[in-house]
N, C-alpha and C positions, 0 to 999 in steps of 0.2 A: 402409230403403227406398231405392231407387236411381232415379234418374229415367232415362227412357231417351227418347234424341234420336234422332229418325228425319229424316234429311236426304232432301228430294224434288230433283230438278232439273226444272225445267218450262219447257218451250221454246214458243213462240209461233209457229206456221207460218202465215203470211199465204199461203194460195194466190191465185196468179192466177184470174181467174175465167175469160179465155178458155182453151180448149183447148190451143191450141197452146203458150201460155207454161205452162201447166201443166205438160205433158210435160216440157218445157224444163228445169223445175224438179226434177220425179221423176228425169229422168235425172242429173241433177246430184247431187240425194240419195243416189243408188244410187253413183254414181262417188266421192263423198265418204267413205260408209261403207264401201266396199269395201277390203280391207286396211289399215284405220284401227287403228293400235293402240293408240288411246285409245276405240275403240269394239268391244269384245271381238265375235267372231263368233256366241256365243250368246247373246242378250238377253235380259234380265230371266229369268233359271232357264228357260232354254231354250222359253218361251210363243211368242216368234218369232224365226225365224232369220233370217238376211242371205239367206240362198237364198230364202225364202219369199216375205219383201218383194220381192225382184228379181222373182220370179214373178208376184207381184201386180200389180205395176207394168208388167211386161210384157204381162200381161193385159189391164188397162187400155189399153193403148197398142194394142193388136191389136183390140180393141172400137170403140175410136174410129176406125181405120181402117177397119173394117167397117161403121160409121155413114157414112162420107165415101163407102162404095162402096154405099150405098143396101142392105145385106144385111137381110132382112127381120129383125124382133124385135132387131135390133142396139142400138138406142137403150136398150132395157130392160136388156141385158146390161151396156153400157157402164155404167150408172147404177148397175148392182149392183156391177159393178166398184170404184166410186169409193166406194162404201160400204165394200167391203171394204178399201180404202185408207185411208179415214178410221178405220177402226177399229185396223188395224196402226199409225197415226200413234200412238194411245192406248198402245199394248203397248212401242214405241220408247224 
C-alpha cells in the first residue's frame, strides 16, 4: 500500500472594501497573471482560463461604471459580477 501525497497551494487574497481600490487590485492581478511563465494559460485542467478571468474582471469594471452612471438595474448586475469573480478566485 502506498501513500498518496496531495499538495495544495492556498492563497488568501484580502480584497479592499472600496470599489476603486478593488478595481486597482483586480487589474493588477490580471497584469501579473498575463504571460506569467509560472502560471500557465490553462488553469486547473481548463476549468478557468486566463481569458475568461480577464473577461470577468472587465465585466465587473463595466458594471461599476454603469452604477456610477446610474443605469437602471446596474447594482444587481455589479453584485452578480462580483459573485462571479469570487467564484473565479476559488478556481485559480
